[in-house]
N, C-alpha and C positions, 0 to 999 in steps of 0.2 A: 334614089332615096325612097325608102318605104314611107307609107302614110304615117305610121307611128313616129318614125324618125323626123319627118317633116314637121309634124305637130310639136314634137319636143323642141326642135330647133326654133320654131316660131315662138314658143313659150319662153325659151331662154332669151331670145332676142328682145322680147317685150320686157322681161324682167330686168335685163341689163339696161334697157333704156330708162326704166324707172329708177334704177340704181344710180345712173349717171345724173339724172334730172329729178331728184326726189320732190321738188316743188312743182312739177309740171301741172298737177291737178289742183294746185292751191287756190286758184282763182274761182273755182266752182263754189256755188253757195253752200254746199254741204261739206266743203273741206277748205274754205277760206281760212285766213289766219284767225286764231282764237282771240287775238288782240282786238278784233273788230267788234267785240261786245264787252260790256262791263256790267256785272251783276254782283256787286260786293255785299249786298244786304238782302238777297232774295228770301232767305229764311226768316228774317226778322219779323215780317208781317204775318207769318203763319202761327196758328194757335199753339200755346205751350203744351197742351194736352195731345197734340198730334203724335202718334207713334212714328218713330223713324221708319218703320216698315211700310207705312202707308204713303210715304213721300215718293216723288219722282226725282231722282238724284243723278245728275251728270257726273261721270267719273272718268279717270284716265287709267288705262292698262299700262303696266310698266312705266309709271308716272315720270320717272327721271331717266329713262333710257335714251340717251342722246349720242353716245359715242360707240364706235366699233363698226361703223359702216351701215349701209342701207338695210342689211338683214336684221340689224339689232336696234336701229333707231325707230322709236315708236311715237315720238312727240316732237313738236316744234322746239327748236333750241332757243331759249331766251336767257341763257346764262347758266354757268356752273354753280356749285355750292348751293344748290336748290333754289337759285333765283328763278328758274323756270317754274317751280312750284308756286311762287308768289304770283306770277303772271296768270297761271291757271286758276288759282283761287279768286283773283280779281275778276276773271271772266265769268265765274259762277260754278266752277268745278268744286264738288264737295265730297267726292270719294276718290281716294288715292290708293295706289298699288305699289308698295315699297318692297324691293328685293334686296336682301342684305347678305354680306359675307361677315363671318366672325373673324375679327382680326385684333389680336391683343386684347381680347375680351371686350371689344367694342364693335360697332357695326359700321362697315363701309358699304356703299351702294354699288351693286354689280348687275350686269346682264350677262350671264354666262361668264366667260373669262375677262370681260371688259369692265374695268373700273369706270364709274360714271362721274368722276370728278366731284363727288359729293359724299358726305357722311350722314349718319342718322341724326347727329346733333344739328346739322344744317336743316334737315327736314323739320325738326322740332322748333328751331329758331324761326324759320320762314312761316310755318303754320302758326306758331305762337304770336309772332308780330301781327299777322293778319287777324287772328282772333281777338287780340287785345284792342285792335282798331275797330273790329266789327263783332262785338260780344254777342249779338243775336244769332250768329252763325255757328255751325258745327261741322266738323270734318270727320268723315268715316274712313278708317284705314284698314286695309288688308296688309298684313306684314308676313312676309314669306322668306324663309332661308333659301338662298340661291345655290349654294355650293354643294355639288354631289361628289366632287373629287374626280369626276371623269374628265377625259381629255378636252371635251367641248365645253366644260363648265369651269368653275373655279374651285379652289381648295381652301378651306378654313385654315387659319394659321395662329399659332401661339395662344390658343383659347382653352381655358379650363371650364369656363361657364357655358351652359347650353343656351339656346336662343331665348328661351323664356327667362332665364336668369339675367341675361344681358339686358333684355327689355326692362326688367325690374330695376336694374342698376340705373338706367336712364330715367325711369320714373322717380327714383329716390335721390338721384345725384345731379342730373343735368339741370342747369338753370331754368330750362323750359319744360322739364319733365312733369311739372304740375299740370300741364295741359292734357296729359294722357288720362283717359278714362277707360278702364278695363271692366266691362260688366261681369267679368269672372264667371262666365257661363250662366248668368242669371237672365232675368226677363229683358225684353226689348225696352230700351230707354224711351222716354218721351222726348220730344224736341226741347221742352223746358229743362229736362235733366241734362241734355246734351249740349246746350248752348255754351259757347266758349270753350269747348273741349274737342280733343282729338279722340274719337271713340274707336277703340279697337274692335273691329268686326270679327276678324279671324286672325289666328296665329298659326302658321303652318311650317312644318319642316321642309327640308329640301326635296323630299319625295312627294310632297303635297299633303301628307297626313296632318291632321289638325291636333294641336295641343288642346285637348278637351278640358273644360273648366276655365278656359281663357276666351275672351271675346264674347260674342253674342251666343246665348245658350241654344238658340234654335239650330245652329250649325254644329254638326258632329260628323264623324267619319261615315256613319250609316246613312245620313240624310243629305250629304253634300250634293249628290246628283239630282235630288228632288228640287232643290232651290237654286242651283247654280248651273248655268249653261256656259261652258268654257271649251268648246270644240275648236282648239287653237290651230290644228293642222289643216292648212289649206294647200293641198299639194301643187296645184297650178292655178293660173289665172282663170282657167275654165271652171274651177271649183268655187269661185267667189259666190255664185248664186246659191250653191248648197249651203255655204256658211250663212248667207242672209236668211235662208229658210229656217235655219236653226234659231237665229236671233228673233225672227218674226214669231215663230211658234212659242218661244219663251215669253215674248211680250204678251201674246194671247193668253198663255197660262197665268202670267202675273195678273193680268186684268181680271181674270175670272176667279182668282184664288182669294182666300181669307186675307183681308187687308192687314191683319196682325202678323203676317208672315212676310219676311223680307226675301226678295228675289234678286240675285245678281246675274246680269246678262252681259257676257263679254262679247262685244262686236268685233274684237280683234282676231287676227289670224295671220299666219305666215308660213313660209317654207323657203328653201333655196331657190325655188322657181316662182315664188309669189311673195314679194317683200311686203312688210307691213304697210308701207305707203300705198302700194298698188291695191292691196286688199281693201284698205280704208277708202282711198280716194279714186280708185280706178286707174286704168291705163288705156292706151289707144284700143278702142273696140270693146272695152270692158267697163261695166258700171261697178263702182265700189260699194261696199256695205254702207258707208255713210250716206251715199246717195239714196239707196233704198230706204234707209232708216228715216231720213228726213221726209221723204215722200210719204212714208207710212204714217208718221206722226202727224203730219199736216193734213192727211186725208182721213184720219180716224179719230174719233173723240174718245180716247182711252181714259179710263178712270184713274190710272196710274201706270207708270212705266217700270217701277222698281228702280234699281241701281244699274245704270248702263255704263260699263267700263270700255272706253274707246281709245283707239289709236287716231292721232291727228284729227281730233274733232274740230269742226269749223264753228264759227260764231252762231250761225243759224241753227245748227243742230243742238248746241248747248241751250240756246234760247227756247227751242221747241220742247226740250225735256223739262225745263223749268216751268214753262207755260202749262204743263199738265197738272201742276199743283193748283188746286182751287178749292 
């Protein structure tokens, strides 16, 4: 067997081990259960005039991707119909990443071809119930169309309305639609303006293009790469370090930048040879991005972290991001 073949076989063996035992690294402090912390009101004590951009906000990537196997699961499973979201919000998560399929002019939640046993109405219900009980909080939402029609994706069905029109239907007709706040391409809201709301950060099509004039005005198709780090392709477990370097560099950029600008930093990544759990939590002989991130946050007095969108975040990592608010 050649050196390259042996390396590929080793990577595949490790990836399969993580696939069979996705909770192997769950006991580590950077990737332990998110239920081991509770921060239901951490925003309540912050000043009303704080810009959302200046906050350090823990978030989840592919927030409700629980089904379809180890390659598509990105979060701990705490129940379908968005019950998992309720658990995340209780822990302190305040930024969510919702991926939708257009189905009969409504939204169902998907990761590629896999339905995630939840609909957008479930997201609004869970978030709305949380905000009703904790009115000092705000939830930042990235909403993205998931279906490209390709074999590895999903296909929209029986829908005449586009993604933006369906979102407007929920705002106007869903019982919990009143919690939605779309800045409509305008200025960054203050925390006081956002309290008790699900704030639309970005609205994106299936190809990633932004619906400009929706969400936060600073994000547009020309500036996306300036403010967002989302290098999601991690070809093998040997590339986890490279992914961490991108996350670290964006943290440094965020800390040095104008606090009136929001930065999104996706710590997530995956590939068929490096499943989301392994990239986040590590595998035998490999440190995960969450491990590096927790060490970095604990060892550096950052003025802010920006919004960090994570796979399988542990309690200590969520707490470390919240602690950067002062």
